[in-house]
N, C-alpha and C positions, 0 to 999 in steps of 0.2 A: 646863727641864732639859736637860743635855747629852745628845745622842743620837748614835749612830753611823750607822745606816742608816734612811732614811725612804722608805717605799714608797707612792707616790701612785697611786690607782686611781680609775676611774669606778665599777665594780661588781666585787664579788668573789663574794658569796653570793646575791644576789637575782635572779640570772639564770643560765641554763645554757648560754650561748653559748661559742664557742671561746675568745675573749679572757678571759672570766670563768674558764674552766678553767685557762688559762695563769696567771692571777693567783693562783688558789688554790694551784696547785702551786709556782709561783715563791715565793709567800709562805712556804710550808712549807720549801722549800729554803733561803731566806734566814734564816728563824728558826733552823733547826737549825745552819746554818753560823755564824751570829752567836753562838748559845749555846755552841758548841764553843770559841769564842775569847773568850768573856766580853765580847761586844759587844751593844749595845742595838739592837733593831729596833722601829720603829713602823710600822703600816699605817693609812693614812688612805683612806677610800672616800667619794667625793662622794655617790653615789646610794644606797648601802646604809643601812639603819637599824642601830643598834647591836644590836638583837635578831636581825638576820639572821645574825649570827656566833655566836649562842648554840649551844653543843653541837657546834660544827664540829670536824672532826678534823685540821685543817691547822696551826693555831697557836693559842696561848692567847688568850682573849678580852681579856686585859689589854693586849696589844700592838695591838689593833684599835680604831679609832674610826670609826663611821659617822656621816655628816653629814645624812642624810635629805633629800638634794637641796638643802641650803642652801649654794649655791655661794659666796656671799660669806663665810660663816663658814668654809667649807672653805679658801678661798684665804688668809684671814687666819691661820688656824691652821697651814696648810702653810708659809707664809712664815716665821712666827714660829718654828716647830719646825725648818724647813729651814736657817735661817742658823746654827743651833747644831749641825747634823749634819755628818757627814763625806761621806756619799754620799746622793744623792737618786736613787731609781729611779722613773721615770715610765712608767706602763703604757700610755699612749695619747698620741698627739701633741696631742690636744685639751687636755691638761693641761700642755703645755710652757710656757705663760705663767708658771706657778708656778715652774718651774725657772729660767726666764730671770730673773725678779725676784730669786730667791734668789742666783743667780750674780752679779747686779749688786751686791747688798749685801755678799756674802761670796765673792769670787772663788776662794777656796781650796776651796770645796765642789765635789765631783765630781758632774756631772750625767750620768745614764745614761737613755737613752730606749729603750723597746721599740718596734720597728717590726714590725707583724704582717702586714698585707696591704693591702687596698684603701683603708684609711684613710690610707696614706702614699704610694700610687702616683701619684695625680694631682699635677700641679705645684702647689705651695703658693703662696700670695701672698707678696709681698715681705717683709712683716713676719714671717711664720712662717718663711720661709727664713733670715731674719736670726736668729731665735730658735734655729734648729737649730745655729747656730755656737756656742752655749753648751754643747753636749753634748760631754762628754769621751769617751763611748762611745755608739754606737747599736747595740743588740742586735737583729739581724735574724733572723727565724725561719727564713729559707731563703735560698739563694743568689739566687733570683729577686728577693726583696724587697731584698736587699743591692744588687743591680745597679740596681734602681729608685732607691734612695736616692742612689746615685752618679751615675747618668745623668740623672735627672729633677731632683734637687735640688742637684746639684753638691757633695755631701758628700764629704769626703776619704776614700778607701779605708782610710786608716790608722785611722780611728775606727769603722769598720764591722766588727762581729764577728758571726759566725753562731752562734746558739744554737738548734738545733732544739728544738721542743716535745717533750714526753715523755709516757709513759703515766702516768695517775693511779695512785699507789701503792695507792689504796683500791678499785680495780676488783675485782669478784668474780673469784676465780681460775677459769680455764677449766674445771678439773676439777670445780668446784662448780656449774657451770651445765649443767643438763640440758635436752634438748628438751622443749618444752611443747606437748602436743597441744591444749590448750584455746586456745593462741595461734593455732595453725593453723586451728582451727575458726572463730575470730573473723574471719579473713580469707577463709574459704572455700577454704583450700588442701587438697589431697589428697596421699596418700603419693607418687604419681608425679610431682608437680610439681617443677620446677627453679626455685628462687626467687632472683631478682636483687633486691638491696637497695640503696636509697639513703636516707641519713639526713641531713637538712639543713633549716635554716629556709628556707621558701619564700615569696618576696616578689616582687611584680610589678616592683619597682625593682631586683631583683638576680637577673636571669635568666641565670645563668652556670654553673649546676651540671651542665648537659648532660643532664638527664633527658628533654628533648624529643628529643635525638639517640638516646638509648637506645630510646625508644619507636619511633622511625623505624627503627632497626636491627632491632627485633623483627619488623617486617613481612617481612623477608627471611630470618628464621631458619627459617621453615617448621616450627615445632615448637610445637604448641598447649599443650604442658606447661610451657613457659617462662612464668613469671609474674613480674611486676615490682611490688615493694612500695616505695612512696615514702612515707617517714615524716618528720614534722617539722611544726611549727606553720606555718600559712599564712594569708595574708590573702584576703579574698573575691575580689578581682580575680584572684589567682593560681590559686585553685581553679577559677574559671570558665575560665581559660586552659587548665589541665590537663584539665578535663572536655571542652573543645572538641577538644584534641589526641587524647584517647582516642576520641572519637566519629569524628573525621576519619580516624584510622588504623584504625578498626574493632577496637579492642582492649578493648572492654567485657568485663569479667570476667577480663581478663588483667593489667590495670594497676589496682592498688589504692592509693588515697590514704588513708593511715592517720591523718594528722593528728599532733598532739603525742603522744609516748609518754613516760611517766615514766622517770626515770633508772634506777629499779630493774628496768625491763623491757628496757632496751637490750641487755644481754648476751644475753638469751633470743632477741631478734630476730636477733642475729648468728648464734647457733648454729643457728637455724632455717633460715638462708639457705644458698644454695650458692655465691654470689659477691657481693662488694661492687663496685658499678659506679657511678662518678661522674666522667665525663670533663669536668671543669670547665675554665674558662679564666681564672678569677680567684681561685684558691685561694692564700692566703698560705702555708699549709703543709698543713693538713688533718689535725687530730688524729684525726678519724673514721677515716682510713685505717689508722693504726697501731693503733687500737682494734679495727677489723675483723680485722687480721692477728693481733692478740693472741688473738682467739677462733678463729683457724685458718682464716679466710676467704681465698681467693684474691681479689686486688684488681685492678681495672682503673681506671686514672686517666689524666688528660690529661697531655700532655708539654709544655705551654706555660705552666706556672705553678709555684708552690711545691710542687705534688704530686710533682715530680721528687725533691725532698729526702725526702719521706715514704716514697717507694718506693726510695730509695737508687739513683737512676738506673736503675731497672729490675731491680735485684737482688732486690727483695722482691715485685715484681708486674709487671703488664703496663702499659706506657705507650703511649698511642695518640694520634694526632692528634685533638683534640677536635672538629674541624670535619668529619672524614671519617667519615660514617656507615658506609661499607663496612668501614673499618678497625675501628671499634667492633664491628660485627657479627661480623667474623672473630675478634676477641679473645674475645667472648662464646662463640662456638662452640668455640674451642680450650679455654677453661676448663671448659665444661660437658662436653665429650667426653673430656678428659684431666685431670680436676680434680686428681688426685694430683700431677701434674707442676707444678702452679702453686701448691701450698701454700707459704706463707711460711716462710722459714728462721728458726726461732725463736731460734737463737743470734745471728744477725745482728740480728734485731729487738731482742733484749735488749741487745746490745753498744751499739747506737746510741740506743735510745729508752727504756731503763729509767730509773726515777726516780733510781737510784743514779748512773748515768752523768751525768744532768742535774745532780745536786747537786755532783758533782765539778767540773763546768764553772762552776757558780755560785761555788764556792770559788775557782776560778782567776780568775774575774772580779774578786772582791773583792781577791784577792791582787795582781792587775795594777793595781788602783786604790789599792793600798797601805793597805788598811784595817787590816792588821796587818803587822808586820815579819817577813817570812818569805821565804826564797828562792823564786823563782817555780817552781811545780811543773809547769805545763803551759800552753803558749801555744796558744790555739785560734783565733787570727785567721786569716782566709782572705783 
């Protein structure tokens, strides 16, 4: 069957990671934009099961096909559907082979690749670099990732577009999220505590979030009321590593490793905290930064990666050298002592990172790719 837009993904609903969030929101924006102009969208997910999309809020089940990790069936269906489509959106570079094959069979198909972060930063092999040349557009989530695509892979700046991630339109409204005393009791917090918060997947192979530097900075804060809550799923090796750091720095009782927290509790963790701190060095963008700001938290982030885009070059929060413990310590002191001065600008946050702003840019992307005959409304190349 003739199709207009085919969105190829690894996962959409069976995981809660950053790329999966992007895929859910992008899928919603694509569906609504295609529906507006009477165009057809299909979403193919290699790893999801069909049941994982049941009752989802982002797009109708009939546009979604999950392949239950059947990679061969996924590739066959993707190529068959792709050659009769107008635009192929590829959510991850590991799926680029499908786009390359489709382009070989039907050169008129437009290929668009999402470039998020660490999955595209290392120099790719010769074949993958050759496949990158089939892309008509590469959507980079930050200026940092765009620069990596150009400098590391030799991609033409003309095909690299920046499309920052956005807030999930289904996040609970801040006014509907109240402080939860039971949550404080769970972690042993008291009324006078000043809670720093980091939310991230913790893995021994990905030690770049900066929580070790935050712990080190706490040694010089000289304030026993400052507590540090680190949340997110972790592997056994990383838990041992964090426990060793806590012991070495003498921060027992002040650093709490929460582990995985369900999505429905994330907002309450934000409103319970005093500041969000994550001076990372390999963040593609950092959706968690804009979520923290959405719930009114001052944010401290690193100045050496895609976090710069999330904080709008420091207009929405404090950017620090992620390798400088003293600079991190000073930023934490400033925020805790003068918190009102570092609250995020809600209008600026909305203007740049609302779902409506994101959908407008998706509309512009399809318009630039000539999915419909319409005078271009907004060029957003950088």
